[in-house]
C-alpha positions as CSV (number, residue, x, y, z in Angstrom):
1,M,-18.1,-7.6,28.4
2,P,-17.2,-6.1,25.0
3,V,-13.7,-4.7,24.7
4,V,-12.8,-2.4,21.8
5,L,-9.1,-2.1,21.2
6,W,-7.6,0.8,19.2
7,T,-6.8,-1.5,16.2
8,D,-10.3,-3.0,16.3
9,A,-11.9,0.4,16.0
10,L,-9.6,1.5,13.2
11,V,-10.0,-1.7,11.3
12,F,-13.8,-1.6,11.3
13,A,-13.7,2.2,10.6
14,L,-11.5,1.4,7.5
15,F,-13.9,-1.3,6.3
16,A,-16.8,1.1,6.8
17,A,-15.0,3.6,4.7
18,I,-14.4,0.9,2.0
19,G,-18.1,0.1,2.1
20,A,-19.0,3.8,1.7
21,Y,-16.6,4.0,-1.3
22,F,-18.2,1.1,-3.1
23,V,-21.7,2.6,-2.5
24,H,-20.3,5.8,-4.2
25,V,-18.8,3.7,-7.0
26,R,-22.2,2.1,-7.8
27,R,-23.6,5.6,-8.5
28,Q,-20.7,6.7,-10.7
29,P,-20.5,4.9,-14.2
30,H,-16.9,6.0,-14.8
31,L,-15.8,4.5,-11.4
32,R,-18.0,1.4,-11.9
33,A,-16.3,0.5,-15.3
34,P,-12.8,-0.4,-14.0
35,W,-14.2,-2.4,-11.1
36,R,-16.3,-4.3,-13.5
37,R,-13.1,-5.2,-15.4
38,V,-11.7,-6.4,-12.1
39,T,-14.7,-8.7,-11.6
40,Q,-14.0,-10.1,-15.1
41,S,-10.5,-11.3,-14.3
42,A,-10.4,-15.0,-13.4
43,P,-7.1,-14.8,-11.5
44,G,-8.3,-11.6,-9.7
45,M,-11.6,-13.1,-8.6
46,S,-10.0,-16.4,-7.5
47,A,-7.5,-14.5,-5.4
48,L,-10.3,-12.4,-3.9
49,V,-12.1,-15.6,-2.7
50,V,-8.9,-16.6,-0.8
51,V,-8.3,-13.1,0.5
52,A,-11.9,-12.9,1.7
53,A,-11.4,-16.1,3.7
54,F,-8.4,-14.6,5.4
55,V,-10.3,-11.3,6.0
56,A,-13.2,-13.2,7.6
57,V,-10.8,-14.9,10.1
58,G,-9.2,-11.5,10.8
59,L,-12.5,-9.8,11.5
60,L,-13.7,-12.5,13.8
61,D,-10.4,-12.1,15.7
62,S,-11.0,-8.4,15.9
63,L,-14.2,-8.7,18.0
64,H,-12.9,-8.8,21.5
65,Y,-14.5,-9.3,24.9
66,R,-13.8,-10.2,28.5
67,P,-15.6,-13.4,29.6
68,A,-17.9,-13.3,32.6
69,L,-16.8,-15.1,35.8
70,E,-19.0,-17.4,37.7
71,R,-20.9,-15.5,40.5
72,K,-23.1,-16.5,43.4
73,P,-26.7,-15.2,43.6
74,G,-26.7,-11.6,44.8
75,Q,-23.2,-10.8,43.7
76,E,-22.4,-8.2,41.1
77,A,-21.2,-9.3,37.7
78,A,-17.5,-9.8,37.5
79,Y,-15.3,-10.2,34.4
80,S,-12.0,-11.9,33.7
81,T,-8.9,-9.8,33.1
82,E,-8.2,-12.0,30.0
83,V,-9.3,-10.5,26.7
84,L,-10.5,-13.0,24.1
85,S,-12.0,-12.7,20.7
86,V,-14.9,-14.3,18.9
87,F,-12.4,-16.4,16.9
88,D,-11.0,-17.7,20.3
89,A,-14.5,-18.8,21.2
90,V,-15.0,-20.5,17.8
91,A,-11.6,-22.2,18.0
92,G,-12.0,-23.1,21.6
93,P,-10.6,-26.7,21.3
94,L,-7.5,-25.4,19.5
95,R,-6.8,-22.8,22.2
96,A,-7.5,-25.1,25.1
97,H,-5.7,-28.2,23.9
98,R,-2.2,-27.4,25.2
99,E,0.4,-30.0,25.6
100,R,3.6,-29.9,27.7
101,T,6.0,-29.3,24.9
102,Y,6.7,-30.1,21.2
103,S,4.7,-32.7,19.3
104,A,4.9,-33.4,15.6
105,P,1.8,-33.1,13.3
106,F,-0.8,-35.8,13.9
107,A,1.4,-37.3,16.6
108,T,0.0,-39.1,19.6
109,R,3.2,-38.8,21.7
110,T,5.6,-36.0,22.5
111,F,8.5,-35.2,20.2
112,A,11.3,-35.8,22.8
113,R,11.9,-38.5,25.3
114,E,11.2,-37.8,28.9
115,T,12.1,-39.6,32.2
116,L,9.0,-41.4,33.5
117,E,8.4,-43.6,36.5
118,V,6.5,-46.8,35.7
119,P,5.8,-49.8,37.9
120,G,8.1,-52.7,37.5
121,P,7.4,-56.4,37.6
122,D,7.8,-56.5,41.3
123,G,5.6,-53.5,41.9
124,T,8.3,-50.9,42.5
125,L,8.7,-47.8,40.5
126,R,11.5,-47.6,38.0
127,Q,12.6,-44.8,35.7
128,V,12.5,-45.2,32.0
129,R,13.1,-42.9,29.0
130,E,10.0,-42.9,26.8
131,F,7.9,-40.7,24.6
132,P,4.9,-39.7,26.8
133,R,1.4,-39.9,25.5
134,L,-0.1,-36.5,24.6
135,A,-2.9,-35.1,26.7
136,F,-5.1,-34.2,23.7
137,G,-3.5,-35.3,20.4
138,G,-5.1,-38.7,19.6
139,A,-6.2,-39.1,23.2
140,H,-9.5,-40.6,22.1
141,L,-7.7,-43.6,20.5
142,K,-7.6,-46.7,22.6
143,D,-5.0,-48.2,20.3
144,E,-2.5,-45.9,18.7
145,A,-2.2,-48.3,15.7
146,E,-5.7,-47.0,14.6
147,R,-4.4,-43.5,14.1
148,G,-4.0,-43.9,10.3
149,R,-7.5,-45.2,9.9
150,D,-9.0,-42.5,12.2
151,V,-7.2,-39.7,10.3
152,L,-8.5,-41.1,7.0
153,L,-12.0,-41.2,8.3
154,G,-11.7,-37.6,9.5
155,V,-10.4,-36.5,6.1
156,L,-13.3,-38.2,4.4
157,E,-15.8,-36.7,6.8
158,G,-14.3,-33.2,6.2
159,L,-14.3,-33.7,2.5
160,G,-18.0,-34.8,2.6
161,F,-19.0,-31.7,4.5
162,A,-16.9,-29.5,2.2
163,L,-18.6,-31.1,-0.8
164,L,-22.0,-30.4,0.7
165,L,-21.2,-26.7,1.3
166,W,-19.7,-26.4,-2.2
167,C,-22.9,-27.9,-3.8
168,V,-25.1,-25.4,-1.9
169,F,-22.8,-22.5,-3.0
170,A,-22.7,-23.8,-6.6
171,A,-26.5,-24.2,-6.7
172,A,-27.0,-20.6,-5.4
173,V,-24.6,-19.3,-8.1
174,W,-26.2,-21.4,-10.8
175,R,-29.7,-20.1,-10.0
176,G,-28.4,-16.6,-10.0
177,V,-26.5,-16.6,-13.3
178,A,-28.0,-19.4,-15.4
179,R,-30.7,-17.3,-16.9
180,R,-28.5,-14.5,-18.0
181,A,-25.0,-14.3,-19.6
182,T,-22.4,-12.8,-17.3
183,P,-18.8,-12.0,-17.8
184,V,-17.9,-12.8,-14.2
185,P,-15.6,-15.9,-14.2
186,W,-17.9,-18.1,-12.0
187,R,-16.1,-21.2,-13.0
188,A,-12.8,-20.0,-11.6
189,I,-14.6,-18.8,-8.4
190,L,-16.2,-22.1,-7.9
191,I,-13.0,-24.0,-8.5
192,T,-11.1,-21.8,-6.0
193,A,-13.9,-22.2,-3.4
194,G,-13.9,-25.9,-3.9
195,V,-10.2,-26.2,-3.3
196,L,-10.4,-23.9,-0.3
197,L,-13.3,-26.0,1.2
198,A,-11.4,-29.2,0.4
199,L,-8.5,-28.0,2.5
200,A,-10.6,-26.4,5.3
201,G,-13.0,-29.3,5.7
202,P,-10.5,-32.0,6.7
203,A,-8.6,-29.4,8.8
204,V,-11.7,-28.5,10.8
205,S,-12.7,-32.1,11.1
206,L,-9.3,-33.2,12.5
207,C,-8.1,-30.2,14.5
208,A,-10.3,-31.1,17.5
209,D,-8.7,-34.5,18.0
210,Y,-5.2,-33.9,16.6
211,H,-2.6,-31.2,16.4
212,I,-2.5,-31.1,12.6
213,F,0.4,-28.7,12.5
214,G,2.0,-30.0,15.7
215,T,2.7,-27.9,18.8
216,D,5.4,-25.4,19.8
217,K,7.8,-25.4,22.7
218,V,5.2,-24.6,25.3
219,G,2.6,-26.9,23.8
220,R,0.4,-24.4,21.9
221,D,-1.3,-25.7,18.8
222,V,0.6,-24.3,15.8
223,F,-2.5,-24.4,13.6
224,Y,-4.2,-22.0,16.1
225,L,-1.1,-19.8,16.1
226,A,-1.1,-19.5,12.3
227,L,-4.7,-18.6,12.2
228,K,-4.2,-16.0,15.0
229,S,-1.4,-14.5,13.0
230,I,-3.7,-13.6,10.1
231,R,-5.2,-10.7,12.1
232,T,-1.8,-9.1,12.8
233,G,-0.8,-9.3,9.1
234,L,-4.1,-7.7,8.0
235,V,-3.9,-5.0,10.6
236,I,-0.4,-4.1,9.5
237,G,-1.4,-4.1,5.9
238,T,-4.6,-2.1,6.3
239,L,-4.1,0.4,9.1
240,T,-0.8,1.6,7.7
241,T,-2.8,2.9,4.7
242,L,-4.6,5.3,7.1
243,V,-1.2,6.9,7.8
244,V,0.2,6.7,4.2
245,L,-2.8,8.3,2.5
246,P,-2.9,11.8,4.0
247,F,0.8,12.4,3.7
248,A,1.3,10.9,0.2
249,V,-1.8,12.4,-1.4
250,A,-1.6,15.9,0.1
251,L,2.2,16.4,-0.2
252,G,2.6,14.6,-3.5
253,I,-0.1,16.6,-5.3
254,M,1.0,19.9,-3.7
255,A,4.6,19.4,-4.8
256,G,3.6,18.7,-8.4
257,Y,0.9,21.3,-8.6
258,F,2.4,24.4,-7.0
259,R,6.1,23.6,-7.9
260,G,8.6,26.3,-6.9
261,L,9.4,26.7,-3.2
262,I,6.7,24.4,-2.0
263,D,8.0,21.6,-4.3
264,D,11.5,22.2,-3.0
265,L,10.5,22.0,0.7
266,I,8.4,18.9,0.2
267,Q,11.2,17.2,-1.7
268,L,13.6,18.2,1.1
269,V,11.3,16.6,3.7
270,Y,10.9,13.2,2.0
271,T,14.5,13.1,0.9
272,T,15.6,13.6,4.5
273,I,13.3,10.9,5.7
274,N,14.3,8.6,3.0
275,S,18.0,9.0,3.9
276,I,17.4,7.6,7.4
277,P,17.6,3.8,7.6
278,A,14.0,2.6,8.0
279,V,14.9,-0.1,10.5
280,L,16.7,2.3,12.8
281,L,13.8,4.7,12.7
282,I,11.3,1.9,13.4
283,A,13.4,0.5,16.2
284,A,13.7,4.0,17.8
285,A,10.0,4.6,17.6
286,V,9.1,1.2,19.1
287,L,11.5,1.6,22.0
288,I,10.2,5.1,22.7
289,A,6.6,3.7,22.7
290,Q,7.8,0.9,25.1
291,V,9.3,3.4,27.5
292,A,6.2,5.5,27.4
293,L,4.0,2.5,28.2
294,D,6.3,1.5,31.1
295,R,6.0,5.0,32.6
296,H,2.3,5.3,32.1
297,P,0.8,1.8,32.8
298,D,-2.7,3.3,33.0
299,L,-2.7,3.8,29.2
300,A,-2.8,0.0,28.8
301,P,-3.8,-1.8,32.0
302,T,-3.8,-5.3,30.4
303,A,-1.1,-7.2,28.4
304,V,-3.4,-7.4,25.4
305,Q,-3.9,-3.6,25.4
306,R,-0.1,-3.0,25.7
307,A,0.5,-5.3,22.7
308,D,-2.2,-3.6,20.8
309,L,-0.8,-0.1,21.4
310,R,2.7,-1.3,20.3
311,L,1.1,-2.7,17.1
312,L,-0.6,0.7,16.5
313,V,2.7,2.5,16.9
314,L,4.3,0.1,14.4
315,C,1.6,0.8,11.9
316,A,2.1,4.5,12.4
317,I,5.9,4.4,11.9
318,L,5.6,2.2,8.9
319,G,3.1,4.7,7.4
320,L,5.4,7.6,8.2
321,T,8.3,6.0,6.4
322,G,6.2,4.4,3.6
323,W,4.5,7.4,2.0
324,I,7.5,8.6,0.1
325,G,7.2,6.3,-2.9
326,L,3.5,7.1,-3.5
327,A,4.2,10.9,-3.0
328,R,6.8,10.8,-5.7
329,L,4.4,9.1,-8.2
330,L,1.7,11.6,-7.4
331,R,4.1,14.5,-7.8
332,G,5.1,13.4,-11.3
333,E,1.5,12.9,-12.3
334,A,0.5,16.3,-10.9
335,L,3.3,18.0,-12.9
336,K,1.9,16.5,-16.0
337,L,-1.8,17.2,-15.3
338,R,-1.3,20.8,-14.4
339,E,-0.2,21.5,-18.0
340,L,-3.3,20.1,-19.6
341,E,-5.7,22.4,-21.4
342,Y,-8.7,22.0,-19.1
343,I,-6.5,22.8,-16.1
344,Q,-5.2,25.9,-17.9
345,A,-8.8,26.9,-18.7
346,A,-9.8,26.6,-15.1
347,H,-6.9,28.9,-14.1
348,A,-8.0,31.4,-16.8
349,F,-11.6,31.5,-15.4
350,G,-10.2,32.2,-11.9
351,V,-11.0,28.9,-10.3
352,R,-9.3,28.6,-6.9
353,N,-6.4,26.2,-6.6
354,A,-8.1,24.1,-3.9
355,R,-11.1,23.5,-6.2
356,V,-8.9,22.7,-9.1
357,I,-7.0,20.1,-7.0
358,A,-10.2,18.6,-5.6
359,R,-12.2,18.5,-8.9
360,H,-9.6,17.9,-11.5
361,I,-6.2,16.7,-10.1
362,L,-7.3,14.3,-7.3
363,P,-9.9,12.3,-9.3
364,N,-7.3,11.7,-12.1
365,V,-4.6,10.3,-9.8
366,M,-6.9,8.1,-7.7
367,H,-6.1,5.1,-9.9
368,I,-2.4,5.5,-9.0
369,V,-3.3,5.7,-5.3
370,L,-5.5,2.6,-5.4
371,I,-3.0,0.6,-7.4
372,S,-0.1,1.5,-5.0
373,L,-2.1,0.8,-1.9
374,V,-3.3,-2.6,-3.1
375,M,0.2,-3.6,-4.3
376,D,1.9,-2.4,-1.1
377,F,-0.3,-4.6,1.1
378,S,1.8,-7.7,0.6
379,G,5.0,-5.8,1.2
380,L,3.7,-4.6,4.6
381,V,2.8,-8.1,5.6
382,L,6.3,-9.2,4.8
383,A,7.8,-6.2,6.6
384,E,6.0,-7.2,9.8
385,A,7.6,-10.7,9.6
386,V,11.1,-9.3,9.0
387,L,10.8,-6.6,11.8
388,S,9.4,-9.1,14.3
389,Y,12.1,-11.6,13.4
390,I,14.8,-9.0,14.3
391,G,13.0,-8.0,17.5
392,V,11.6,-4.5,16.6
393,G,8.2,-5.5,15.4
394,V,5.1,-6.4,17.3
395,D,5.1,-7.2,21.0
396,P,6.6,-10.7,21.7
397,S,3.3,-11.7,23.5
398,M,1.3,-11.0,20.3
399,I,1.0,-13.9,17.9
400,S,2.1,-13.0,14.3
401,F,4.0,-14.6,11.5
402,G,7.1,-12.8,12.5
403,T,7.1,-14.0,16.1
404,M,6.4,-17.6,14.9
405,I,9.4,-17.4,12.6
406,N,11.5,-15.8,15.3
407,Q,10.8,-18.6,17.7
408,A,11.3,-21.2,15.0
409,R,14.8,-20.1,14.2
410,L,16.1,-21.8,17.4
411,E,14.1,-24.9,16.7
412,M,15.9,-25.4,13.4
413,S,19.1,-26.1,15.3
414,R,17.6,-29.0,17.2
415,E,18.3,-32.6,16.4
416,P,16.0,-33.8,15.1
417,V,14.7,-30.6,13.5
418,V,11.4,-29.1,14.7
419,W,10.2,-27.8,11.3
420,W,6.5,-27.5,11.5
421,S,6.3,-24.0,13.2
422,L,8.3,-22.5,10.4
423,A,6.5,-24.4,7.8
424,A,3.0,-23.3,9.0
425,A,4.0,-19.7,9.2
426,F,5.6,-19.9,5.7
427,V,2.6,-21.6,4.1
428,F,0.0,-19.2,5.5
429,M,2.0,-16.0,4.9
430,F,2.9,-17.3,1.4
431,V,-0.7,-17.9,0.4
432,L,-1.8,-14.5,1.8
433,V,0.9,-12.6,0.0
434,L,0.5,-14.5,-3.2
435,E,-3.2,-14.0,-3.4
436,A,-2.9,-10.3,-2.5
437,N,-0.4,-9.9,-5.3
438,L,-2.7,-11.6,-7.8
439,F,-5.6,-9.4,-6.8
440,A,-3.4,-6.4,-7.0
441,D,-2.3,-7.3,-10.5
442,A,-6.0,-7.5,-11.5
443,V,-6.7,-4.1,-10.0
444,R,-3.6,-2.6,-11.8
445,D,-4.7,-4.0,-15.1
446,A,-8.2,-2.6,-14.7
447,F,-7.3,0.9,-13.5
448,D,-4.0,1.6,-15.3
449,P,-5.0,3.4,-18.6
450,R,-1.6,2.5,-20.1
451,V,-2.3,-1.2,-19.8
452,R,-5.7,-0.9,-21.5
453,V,-4.2,1.2,-24.3
454,G,-1.4,-1.3,-24.8
455,A,-3.9,-4.2,-24.9
456,A,-6.1,-2.4,-27.4
457,A,-3.1,-1.7,-29.7
458,T,-2.0,-5.3,-29.5
459,A,-5.5,-6.5,-30.5
């Protein structure tokens, strides 16, 4: 039974809007030119390959459904109250293979000793302190001494499958570009895809038999948690733009174009908002939403829907507090553009203000809007991690980088240290933010006219 959460609908609506924008770009030569420069950037296209892999995982995790329950002949169809995603179905072994408690990466036994009852020489049970064997991690091994050899074989198998996929991809690329010269850096794309497949292949090959990133306190696979956290980061980074855009574009352009009283009022609004500590404002909004959900449980009958609504509220409040910087940039640009000759000519011919803004001001500030939104994405992903760490971010039941880090802070005080949960969250979040920043740099260089003018002058 398909289930459409609020964030699912908004995410796919946003991607549909992005698709419609690129269809429009293909028909406009002046819009196509800067994006062509983006595709000629080796760092930008390499980063796009990695970001696309993250986005694919996030989209699979945004297709939700309720599994059907077994029924007897003649009974009506019944569905579970648990809401799963397509990614959960694909990563079934990762989700189902739960241990009792902590286990280290690639371990076959638990991380801590437990009291076990074993039969003694005389047949009576006696208590001993041992590391119990894991239920799933390395359970297929008859002799634990074979673990190293088995892991090596799994790595080689994964690398072989990755090499096969890379060869198919490389052959398709070669057939498409060999007959014509192209400025697209296919070599960088192929190298990045090869590295990504070389990491993903062994991980996929081994994750069914081992916990490659260990398990957390309640025995959940940390690799599965890190992959599930990708969707939360992408939702925070993308849906917040739906809230930022209307306020920043409308108010920023109006303040710079009309000036006078309108400019003063808009500056008063965003100066007042900017003077309120963002963390306190976010915490108040999240608490208000939590109280509203407690009073109206019919708004979100399941735990997944409650967590989804809280995530939506977090996106909204981050957008309401995050539009000020872009609005200031657009105000300054509108102040400059309104004094140009073609704008003055439009005023002299009696063109209405709304038409001047739509036809002349807005198209000339869209490069600023696009650059700001792409560059702010990584900041929003980091903001979720910080807010969830201090307890005012996503719902504690929702898997995210922030909740993983929040749970790992207590594990760091153990002896010996449980380090793998924090390490997994750090690695995945670091790669996502780094690649998003590299792609943002390529977009900025392609769209910012000052960068192109400076490069031309240097040449």
